C-alpha positions as CSV (number, residue, x, y, z in Angstrom):
1,M,54.9,14.7,55.7
2,Q,52.6,11.8,54.9
3,P,52.4,11.4,51.1
4,T,49.1,12.0,49.3
5,Q,47.3,9.0,47.9
6,P,46.8,8.9,44.1
7,M,43.5,10.1,42.8
8,D,42.7,6.6,41.5
9,D,43.1,5.2,45.0
10,I,40.7,7.7,46.5
11,L,38.1,7.0,43.8
12,T,38.5,3.3,44.4
13,A,38.0,3.8,48.1
14,L,34.9,5.9,47.4
15,A,33.5,3.2,45.2
16,E,34.0,0.6,47.8
17,Q,32.3,2.8,50.4
18,V,29.3,3.3,48.1
19,D,29.1,-0.5,47.7
20,E,29.1,-1.0,51.4
21,L,26.3,1.4,51.9
22,D,24.4,-0.2,48.9
23,R,24.7,-3.6,50.5
24,L,22.9,-2.2,53.6
25,V,20.0,-0.6,51.9
26,S,19.4,-2.3,48.5
27,G,16.8,-4.7,49.9
28,L,14.9,-2.4,52.2
29,D,11.1,-2.1,52.1
30,E,9.4,1.1,53.0
31,A,9.3,0.2,56.7
32,G,13.1,-0.2,56.6
33,W,13.6,3.2,54.8
34,A,11.4,4.8,57.5
35,L,13.6,3.6,60.4
36,P,15.4,6.3,62.4
37,S,19.1,6.6,61.6
38,R,21.9,7.7,63.9
39,C,21.3,11.3,62.6
40,P,18.8,12.9,65.0
41,G,15.5,13.5,63.2
42,W,16.6,11.7,60.0
43,T,15.3,8.4,58.8
44,V,17.4,6.0,56.7
45,S,15.8,7.5,53.6
46,D,16.6,11.0,54.8
47,V,20.3,10.1,55.0
48,L,20.3,8.8,51.5
49,L,18.5,11.9,50.3
50,H,21.2,14.1,51.9
51,L,23.9,12.0,50.1
52,C,22.0,12.5,46.8
53,Q,22.0,16.2,47.3
54,T,25.7,16.5,48.2
55,N,26.7,14.0,45.4
56,E,24.9,16.2,42.9
57,M,26.7,19.3,44.3
58,A,30.0,17.5,43.8
59,V,29.1,16.6,40.2
60,A,28.1,20.3,39.5
61,S,31.5,21.4,41.0
62,A,33.5,19.0,38.8
63,E,31.5,20.1,35.8
64,R,31.9,23.8,36.5
65,R,28.2,24.3,37.3
66,F,28.6,24.8,41.0
67,T,27.4,28.4,41.3
68,E,24.3,27.7,39.2
69,E,23.5,24.5,41.0
70,A,23.9,26.1,44.4
71,A,21.6,29.0,43.4
72,A,19.0,26.7,42.1
73,F,19.2,24.5,45.2
74,G,19.0,27.6,47.4
75,N,15.8,28.6,45.7
76,R,14.3,25.2,46.4
77,V,15.3,25.2,50.1
78,G,14.3,28.8,50.8
79,T,15.9,31.5,53.0
80,A,18.0,30.1,55.9
81,P,17.8,31.8,59.2
82,A,20.7,34.1,60.2
83,G,23.6,32.2,61.7
84,A,22.5,28.8,60.4
85,S,25.2,26.1,60.6
86,A,26.1,23.6,58.0
87,D,24.0,21.0,59.8
88,D,21.1,23.4,59.9
89,L,21.4,23.9,56.1
90,A,21.6,20.2,55.5
91,G,18.4,19.7,57.6
92,L,16.6,22.4,55.6
93,A,17.7,20.8,52.3
94,V,16.4,17.3,53.3
95,A,13.1,18.8,54.6
96,A,12.7,20.6,51.3
97,E,12.9,17.4,49.2
98,R,11.5,14.8,51.6
99,G,8.5,12.9,50.3
100,P,9.5,10.4,47.6
101,S,9.5,6.7,48.4
102,G,12.6,5.0,49.7
103,K,13.0,3.2,46.4
104,E,12.9,6.5,44.5
105,V,15.5,8.0,46.8
106,Y,17.6,4.9,46.4
107,D,17.5,5.1,42.6
108,R,18.4,8.8,42.8
109,W,21.3,8.0,45.1
110,R,22.7,5.3,42.9
111,A,22.5,7.6,39.9
112,S,24.1,10.5,41.7
113,S,26.9,8.2,43.0
114,A,27.7,7.0,39.5
115,A,27.6,10.6,38.2
116,Q,29.9,11.7,40.9
117,A,32.4,9.0,40.2
118,A,32.5,9.8,36.5
119,A,32.7,13.6,37.1
120,L,35.5,13.4,39.7
121,G,37.3,10.7,37.6
122,A,37.5,13.1,34.7
123,C,39.4,15.6,36.8
124,E,43.2,15.8,37.4
125,A,44.0,15.4,41.1
126,G,45.2,19.0,41.5
127,T,42.4,20.7,39.6
128,R,40.8,23.4,41.8
129,L,37.1,22.9,42.2
130,P,34.6,25.2,44.0
131,W,33.0,23.8,47.2
132,L,31.1,25.0,50.3
133,V,34.3,26.3,52.0
134,G,36.0,27.7,48.9
135,E,38.1,26.0,46.3
136,L,39.5,22.5,46.9
137,A,41.8,20.3,44.9
138,A,39.8,17.6,43.1
139,I,41.5,14.9,45.2
140,T,40.5,16.7,48.4
141,L,36.9,17.0,47.3
142,A,36.9,13.3,46.4
143,T,38.3,12.5,49.9
144,T,35.6,14.7,51.5
145,R,33.0,12.7,49.6
146,L,34.6,9.4,50.8
147,A,34.5,10.7,54.4
148,E,30.9,11.8,54.2
149,T,29.8,8.6,52.6
150,W,31.6,6.6,55.3
151,I,30.1,8.7,58.1
152,H,26.5,8.2,56.7
153,T,27.1,4.5,56.1
154,G,27.6,4.3,59.8
155,D,24.5,6.3,60.5
156,V,22.4,4.0,58.3
157,A,24.0,0.8,59.8
158,A,23.2,2.1,63.3
159,G,19.6,2.6,62.3
160,L,19.4,-0.9,60.9
161,G,21.1,-2.5,63.9
162,R,24.1,-3.6,61.8
163,E,27.7,-3.5,62.8
164,L,30.4,-2.6,60.2
165,M,34.0,-3.7,60.1
166,P,36.5,-0.8,59.7
167,A,38.6,-1.0,56.5
168,A,41.8,0.4,55.1
169,R,39.9,3.2,53.4
170,L,39.9,5.0,56.8
171,R,43.4,6.0,56.0
172,P,42.6,8.9,53.5
173,I,39.8,10.0,55.9
174,T,42.3,10.1,58.7
175,R,44.8,12.1,56.6
176,L,42.0,14.5,55.6
177,A,41.2,15.2,59.2
178,W,44.9,15.6,60.1
179,R,45.7,17.9,57.2
180,T,42.7,20.2,57.9
181,L,43.5,20.8,61.5
182,P,44.9,24.3,60.9
183,Y,41.6,25.1,59.1
184,A,39.6,23.7,62.0
185,F,41.5,25.8,64.5
186,A,41.2,28.9,62.4
187,Q,37.4,28.4,62.1
188,A,37.3,28.2,65.9
189,G,39.3,31.4,66.3
190,K,42.2,29.5,67.9
191,T,45.9,29.3,67.1
192,M,47.9,26.0,67.1
193,A,50.9,25.9,69.4
194,G,52.7,23.8,66.7
195,P,52.4,20.8,64.4
196,V,50.5,17.7,65.3
197,A,51.6,14.1,64.7
198,L,49.4,11.0,64.7
199,R,50.3,7.4,65.8
200,L,47.2,5.4,65.1
201,T,46.4,1.7,65.1
202,A,45.0,0.7,61.7
203,P,42.1,-1.8,61.3
204,D,44.7,-4.5,60.4
205,G,46.7,-3.9,63.5
206,T,49.6,-2.0,61.9
207,T,50.5,1.6,62.8
208,W,49.6,4.6,60.7
209,E,52.1,7.4,61.3
210,F,51.3,10.9,60.1
211,D,54.2,13.3,60.7
212,P,54.5,17.0,59.9
213,D,57.5,18.6,58.1
214,E,58.5,20.2,61.4
215,P,58.9,18.5,64.8
216,A,55.5,17.9,66.3
217,V,54.5,19.4,69.6
218,T,51.3,17.4,70.0
219,T,50.8,13.7,69.3
220,I,47.5,11.9,69.1
221,S,47.6,8.1,69.6
222,G,45.1,5.3,69.6
223,P,42.8,3.4,67.2
224,A,42.3,5.0,63.8
225,L,38.6,4.2,63.9
226,D,38.2,6.2,67.1
227,F,40.0,9.1,65.6
228,C,37.8,9.1,62.6
229,L,34.6,8.8,64.7
230,V,35.7,11.7,66.8
231,A,36.4,13.8,63.7
232,A,33.0,12.8,62.3
233,R,31.3,14.0,65.5
234,R,29.9,10.6,66.1
235,T,31.5,9.9,69.5
236,Q,33.2,11.9,72.2
237,P,36.9,11.7,72.8
238,S,36.3,10.6,76.4
239,E,34.4,7.5,75.0
240,T,37.4,6.3,73.0
241,A,40.9,4.9,73.6
242,L,42.6,7.9,72.1
243,T,45.3,9.7,74.1
244,A,46.7,13.1,73.5
245,T,50.0,14.6,74.6
246,G,51.2,18.1,74.1
247,P,49.8,21.6,74.4
248,D,47.1,21.2,71.7
249,G,46.0,17.7,72.6
250,A,42.5,18.5,74.0
251,A,41.9,21.1,71.4
252,V,42.8,18.8,68.5
253,L,40.3,16.2,69.7
254,D,37.6,18.9,70.2
255,L,38.1,20.6,66.8
256,V,39.2,17.8,64.4
257,R,36.7,17.0,61.7
258,T,36.4,15.0,58.5
259,F,33.9,17.1,56.6
260,A,33.7,20.6,55.2
């Protein structure tokens, strides 16, 4: 089994990801904030607003205020339609608070990112914290925040016509997607034929190997960036260099995800 990265490593990677996004947006004028992002229907400002909201939820979780924060936020958003997905709820949340200037959203995002780093940094890695899908270990919640920030950094970069270079901080994101495959299958009402292994090419050209405790029956190979983009729902498996062997190959690439 691939070892877990220490909490400090995850928080460092999260800080680096926040810095990369900050470099993209810190100098934007209002026209820049209003540009469409890669997220359908969301501007660059909307993406940052969504990150503000989820950062603030993570702070509330780490500070044991999650239930109260979720209730208060639900009151602001209003009643969601029956069967609303996580994406639907995120869209309602952004729509409910859309309106402030890009600079105001940016300032809120910077404050929420700093608060999130402090709150998660005060937790032991194994501390159980409430989240949208139930309780998570603090280190897992921190990794989901890294994954979401990475995803939305790409969404912003696409809107601004900027190309980003993949970095080593994709490794914990990759591990998160791999470790949560049983959950992804269960959510889809499917049963895995057996364990899954990964053989992925890292951004520096080395190989990242993720092996289960028992012999794998399915193996996914190819670029780590492609795997993360598929898990983030930002590209289709057919548009990547990923290959899958074994009985669950197609299902893994269809169901894998990096966010909860």
